[in-house]
N, C-alpha and C positions, 0 to 999 in steps of 0.2 A: 431320337431318344437321347436323353442326357447321359453323359458319361458318369455323372454323379449318381450314387446309389445310397439307399438307406438300408440298414440291416433289417431283414424280415424277422418278425417275432418268432422265436424258437420254442415258445412255451408249448408243452404237450397239450393237445386238445383231443378229447375222446370223440367229439362230434365234429364233423366237417361241415361248416356252415355254407350257405349259398352266398357267394360274393358277386355283387353286381356293381359295375361302375369303374371309372378310371382309377380310383384310389386303391383298388385291389389288384391292379395289373402288376405282374412281376417280370423281371428280366430272366433270361435263361439260367443265370447263376443263382436265382432265388431271391435276389435283392428287389426292392420295390422299383417299379418303372416310374420315372418322373418326366414332366414335360421338358422339351428342349428349350422353350422360351416361355417365361412366365413373369408377370409382375409380382407373383407371390413371394419371392424372396425379399423384395423391397418391402412389401406389405407386412411380412412376418417380422422383419427387423424394426419397422416403424411401430408395430404393436408392442414389441418388447420394450420400446422406449417410452411410449405414450399411454399404454393401457396397463391396468394392474389386475392381479388376481384377487379373489375375495379376501385372502389373508394379507393384502397390502403389498405383496411382492410383485415383481415384473410379470406381465402376462407371458405364459409359456404354453404353446400348443402341444397336445399329445401327438405322438407320431401319426396317428390316424387323422386328427384334425389338421395337422401340417400338410399331409398329402392332399386332403380335400381342398385346403386353401391354395396350394400350388396349382392344382388342376382347375379350380374355379377361375383363377387369374391367368390361365394358360393363353398364349397368343400364337397366331400363325405367323408366317414369314412377312406378312404385311402389317403386323402389329394390330390385328383385329382379334377380338376375343374368340377362342375356339367355341365357346358355349354362350348362346344367347339366353338360355333359360336353364333352370336346374331344379332337381328334387333331391332332398336328403331324407331318406326313410330309415328310421332307427327305432329300436324298442323304447318304451316309455322310460324316462329318467336318464337317457343317454347323455343329454346335454346339448340338444339342438339349439335351444334359445341362446345359451351363452356363446356358442360358436358363431351363429349368425349375427349376434349383437356386435361381435368384434368386426365382422365384415361390414356392418352398418357404420361402425366408427371409421373404418378405412374409407368407405364411400363418402362419409360426411366431411372429413378434413384430412384424410390420409392420401397416400400415393395410389390412386385408383385408376388413373388413365396413363397410357404410355407418354413419356417425356418426348415432345417433338424434336428436341435437340439431339436425340440419340444417345443420351447419357446411359451408362450401364452400371449395374451392381454385380457382385460375384456371389455365387452360391458357395457352400462350405468346401467344395472341391476346386474352387478357382474358376469355374465356368462363368462367362459373362451372360447376364440376362438384362432385358430392358428395365430401366429405372422408371418410376412413376411420378406423377404430379397430381395434386388435388384437383377435383373438378371445380371450376370457378363458380358455378352456381348449383352446388350439390343440393338435391332434394330427395331425401330418403324417406320412404314410407314403410311403416309396419302395418300390414293389412290383415284383417281378420273379420269374422262375422259376428264377433261380440267384443265388448270392451275388456272383458276378463282375459280373453286370449291375447290382446295387444299388451295388456298390463304385464304379462309374463316376461316380455322382452323389454318394454319401456322402463320397468323398475330396475333393470340391470345397469343402466347407463350412469346414474349418479356414482355408483361404486366402481365403474369400469374406467372412467377417465382419470388419469393422474392429475395432480395439481399443476404439474408442468404443462400438460395438454390444455387444461382449462385456461391457464394464463396465456399460453402462446396463441391459441386459436380463439380466445375470447368467447368461450363456451358459456351459454346461459341455460342452465339445466331446469327447464320447465317440466311439468308433469305430463302434458300431452304433446307439447312441441318443444324441441330443443334447438336453440339457435347458435350460430357461430359466425365469426367474421362480420360482426355488425349486421346480422340478419341475412347475409348472402348465402349461407348454408343452413339447412334445417333437417331435423328428423321429426316426423310426426306420426301419430297413430291414427289410422283410418279404419272405419267399420262399414257395415253393409249399407252403402249409399252409392250405388253405381252411377246415378246421375250426377251426384256431386263430384265424383272422381273423374268423369268424362272430360278429357282435354288436359288433365293435370300432366305436367311435363316432368314427372319424377325421373330421377337418374338411377335409382336403385329401389327395388321393392322386395320386401319379405312377405310372402304369403304364409301366414301362421296357421298351423293345424288344418291343412286343406282337407283332411278326412272329415271335417265338420262343414265344409263348404258344399251346400246342397242347393237344389233348385228352389226349395220352399223358404230359404233364408237369403235368397239373392246371391248365393255364392257363385253360381255359374256365370251370372252377369258381371259380378265383380271381377272374376277371372278374365272374362272377355275384354272388359274395359282396361284392365291392367296391361293385357297383351297389346291392345291397340295403342295405348299411350306409349309403351316402350318402343313399338315399331316406328312411330313417327317422331322419336326423340331427335333433338337437334344434331347431336354428334353421331347418331346411329349406334351408340354404345350402351344405351340404357338396358338394364337387365333385371330379371326377377328370379328369386330363389324360393322354392317351396320347402317347408319342413312339415313332416307328417309321420304319424304312426301308420302301421298297416291298416288299410281301410276295410270297411264292411261292404262286400260286393253288391249287396242288394240296395244300397243307398244311392248309387250313381253320383258319387261325390267328385269334386274337382281332382282329388288325389287319385281316384280310380281312373278318371279320364286321362290324366297325365301318364299313369302307368301304361294304360292301354295304347296311348299314342306312341310312347317310347317302344313298347313291344312290337307295334306294327312297323315302326321304322327298322327295328332289328330284324324282323321277319321279312323285310323287303316289300311289304304290302302298302307302304305309305312313304311319301316323300319327306316326312318330318325329319328334321336334322337339327343339330346344334343343341340337343338337350343333354345335360349332364345328370344322369339318373344314377344315384349311388345308394346302395342298400346292403345290409348284412342280415341274412335271414336264416332261421333254422331250416334244415333240409325237410322236404315234404313229409318224410316218414319219421320225423323225430317224435319219440314217445312222450306223452304228457303224463309221466309217472314220477313218483317221489325218487326213484332210483336214477332216472335219466335226466330229470329237470335241471339239477345243478350243472351238469356238464354242458347241456344245451345252452343255458343262460351264460355260462362263461364263454362259450363259443360265439354267441351273437352279441354280447355286450361290447366287443371290441376293446378299445382302450378305457372304457368307462368302468374302471376297477372300483370306483366309489359305490357302485350299485351293490346292495347287500343281497347276496345270493340266497341266503337262508330265509330272509324276509320275503323275497319274491316267491320262493318255493312254497312258503306258508300261504301266500295269496293264491297261488295256483291250486293248492289243495283245499282251499276254503269252498265249501259246497255252494255258497252264495254266488260265486263267480263261475259262469258257464265256461266250459272248455273252449268254445270258439273265441270268447273274449280274452282268455288267458293266452291263447295262441297269438292273437293279434297284438296284445299289449306286451307280452314278455318273450314270445318267440319271434316277433316281428313277421309273422306269417299272414298272408292274405288267404283267409279260409273261405270255404265254399259258402255261397249264399244259401238261404234257407230252402229255396226251390231249385238248387243246382241239381243237374242230372246225375252227376257223380262227384266224389270228393277229388278235386284237382290234384291234391298232394299225392294221391295214389297213382294217378296217371302220369304225373311228372317225376315219380320216384326213380331212383337209379335202377331198380328192379325192372321197370317197364320201359323207360326211355333209354334205348340202347342204340345210339348212332354207330357204335362199333360193329354191329351185326350187318353183314353185307349179304345181298341177294345176288346170286350168280346168274349168268345168262342161261344156264341149263335148268334153273329151278322152276318148277311149276308154280304159277300164281293165278289167282282170280282177280278180276278188276271190276270195280263199281264206279259208275259215272253218275253224278248228280248235276243236271243241267239247269242253267238259268239264262235269261236273255240279258238283263242289265242290273236289276236291283240286288239280288243275291249273288253269291259267288258261284262259279262253276267249278266242280271238284272232281278229281280223278284219284282214286285210292286203290292200292293193290294189297293183297294178302297172300303170303306164301302158304301153299297147301301143306307142306311138310310140318311146319311148326306154328303157323298162324301169325308169324311176324308181319306187322302192318307197315307199308311204305307209302309215302306221299308222292304221287306221280305227277301231279300238276294242280294248279289252281289259277283261275282267272277271275278278277273282280274289277269293278269300276275304279279307275285311278282317282285320287283326290283332286279337289280344286277344279280349275278350268279344264284340265285334260279330261275330266270325267263327264263333261257335258256332251250328251248325245252318244255316249259310249255304249256299245253292245259287245257281247262276248264274241271273240274272234273265232268263228267256226273253222276256218282253214288252219289256224294255228293249233286249235284243239285236235283237229283231225290229224295233223302232222305228228303231234305228240302221241296220240293213240297208235298211229302206225309205227312209231319208234318203239313204243312199249311192246308191240307184237313182234317186232324184229329182235328185240333185246331179251325177251323172256318167252317161256313156254306158257302161253295163256290158255287155260283149259275152260274158263268160263268168264263171260263179260256181259254184265247187265247195265242198262242205262235207264235212269228215270228222267223223262223229258220234261221240259218246261211247257206249261200250257199257254204261255204268251205267244203272240203271233208275229211272224215276219212282217215288217212294215210294208213291203212291196207285194209279196205273194199272198199274204194273209194265211199262209199255212203255219202250222205249229213250228216254232223256231228251230227245233232240233230234229224233227221227224225225218226229213230227207237224209240227213247225215247218219242217223241211227239205222235207217233202212240200208244205207250203203255199207255200214259196218256189218250188218247181218249178211248181206250178199258176199262180202269180202271174206268173212271168217267163220260163218256158221258151220262149215264142214269140220272144223277142228274143236268146236266148243262142245264140251261134254254134257253140260246142263243148260237147257234153253230157258229163257225167260217165260215164253209161252210154248209149251210142248205141243207136239202133234204135227201132222203133215202140213197144215196151213198155219203153223205157229211162227214164232219169231224168236231167234236166238238171243237178241239183245234188248229189245224194247220191253221194259218193265215199268209200267205206269203205276205209281204208288197211290193214285187217288181212289182206286176202287176199294170198297170195304174189305175184300179178301186180302188185298195187298197191305192195307193199313193194319190189319190183324197180324199178318206175317211180319211186317216190319216192327210193330210194337213188341211182339215176342222176341225178335232179334235184339231190339234195344234193351229190353229187360235182361236178356241173357248176357249181352255185352257189358252192361252195368255191373252185373254180378262178377263177371270175369275180371273187370277192372278192380273191383273191391278185393278180389282174391289175388290180384297181380298174376293172372294165369296166362298172359300173353305179353309180347313185347312190341314196341314200335320204334320208328327211326328217330324220334325226338325232334322232328321238324317243328320249328316254332309256330308256323301257321296252324298245324294240326293241334298243337297244345292250346293255342289261343281259342280255336273253334270249340274244342272240347270244354275248355273253361267257360266259354260263353253259353254253352247248352243248358237249357232249363228243363225241368220235368214237365211233361205234357200228358196228364191223365186223360184217357179216353175210354170208350166203352169196352176196349179190349185189354186195357192195362195201362202202363205208363211208358209213353214214348218220349221223344225229346223235340224241342224247338227253340227258337231264339228269344222267347219271352212274350213278344207281341209283334204283330205284323209290321209295325212301323220301326221296329228296332233296327239300328244300324249295325248291331253286332252280328257277325257272321258265324254260322254253325255248319256250313255245308260240308267241310272236310270231316266233321264228326258224323254227319249223316252218311257220307260215303264210306267211312270206316265201318259203321254198323252194317251197311249193305255188303261190304266186302267180307266181313266176318260171317255174316249170314250165308253168303254165297259159298264160302269155303266149306261150311258145315254141310250144305246141300251136295257139294261135290264129293265130300268124304262119305256121305250116306247114300250116294247114288249106286244102286245095285249093279248097274251095267259098267261101272268104272273098272278099267283094267288096272290091277295092282302092279305097281312097279316092283321089280325083283331086286329090292335093295336090302331085304332082311328086316325092313321096318314094319312094325305091326300097325295097321290102320284101324 
């Protein structure tokens, strides 16, 4: 961590926004955390000398833009970029295009690669940082799925470069291609033509408005081609940055896939790394009301003080603008898809997500297991009997890439975790929904043998059996029968209402949050259950299913007439 600091904004904010990304990290003393090594200081100094603001004065980054620039150009101890890819998500009108246009200029003719000679520059506190040199064959692309989108950025360049820059670097300002240094460097606008892009050795790419990059306009393939081209770049330092508003979850845009990939990395369910995801969002429970909207907008606009708060509030109140659109555009919130099982903002609110709540070893809990062999995740979720607090006990899913080939859920590892849960807690009920897939060798159902073993091990202490009776089963609860589908559907509806009312809490585990966010409404003959949207969907919902099962099981335990009430003075 750099010894240099920037003073944090002290302005009073009534609404505490959700801050995501390195530009929002702070030191213990409240100052902004900055990278130890970055080309950013040299790039910022160069921009002040060769770029100009719309009023003709020297270009000056706002503190927020400055931190983003410093982190985007952060280096490790081997002078490699910390981030190979990035996403900047901000509300509409924040100024994403002007910011990345300056980065394009830096990548075009500015100090964008570490100086091999080891030359350094100093930050404002005298700390040395690597100096940069221009790329000898810079090829900068502004990519979008329509010409209108690329035009937003391309039209900024004629007014961005100073006369000094145009003379020194011999810049030729074309409308769709800008050249410099007698054609050795260029900036070009590219649109939906993945085949034409294949093999292009761009050194820097801006993906513009990736919330509009969809399968039906070749946005997904464009994104894949850009990633492949960057991966095989000659110096291994080509990078891409995406700019986006909050996306619409039902559209499966490139912006959505990038967010989900980053979240999977943060949750530890993916090996994705090297992504700088930076966003400033309204909290999930921020009201969309005339009284609250001004404070929310001031909180999420960051340094974009040029945004007219009153005008935005008027747009929010305009009945022609649906609330979901206002939340995406002006609150920078990723709102629920039309078929979402629940409103994610409710589940992710500070009222429900409570990682500070601890479950002690003496607490009675119920546990629900949702098993899978390979395609879906295997999930283990607990629920404290006393207050209904939900805890994520385990999840196992196929690793990404080559490591995932031939992978099956590790039964011995799952068994060890279940054993540990029983040792650490007082488990009063434990149900397991088995997978109907078969073991490759025995052709028996994949989880049946282990679930039978769990029955033999712990049936004597479990108060509510999955299948009651002398020949019943304490643990095996097969959800495929119509009776079980009806029971689970009722539990899913009850859980959805409880989430709407924020009437229980959970541990805030990122994996659980992602699975609940992925869950879609699934109407059936008994009501509305949940599922992942379609059978081939790669999105996992198994922790959400196990949570519903655990909440259902807790209710059955509490309603069990033979249950012995604990003498704690608590009314059950």
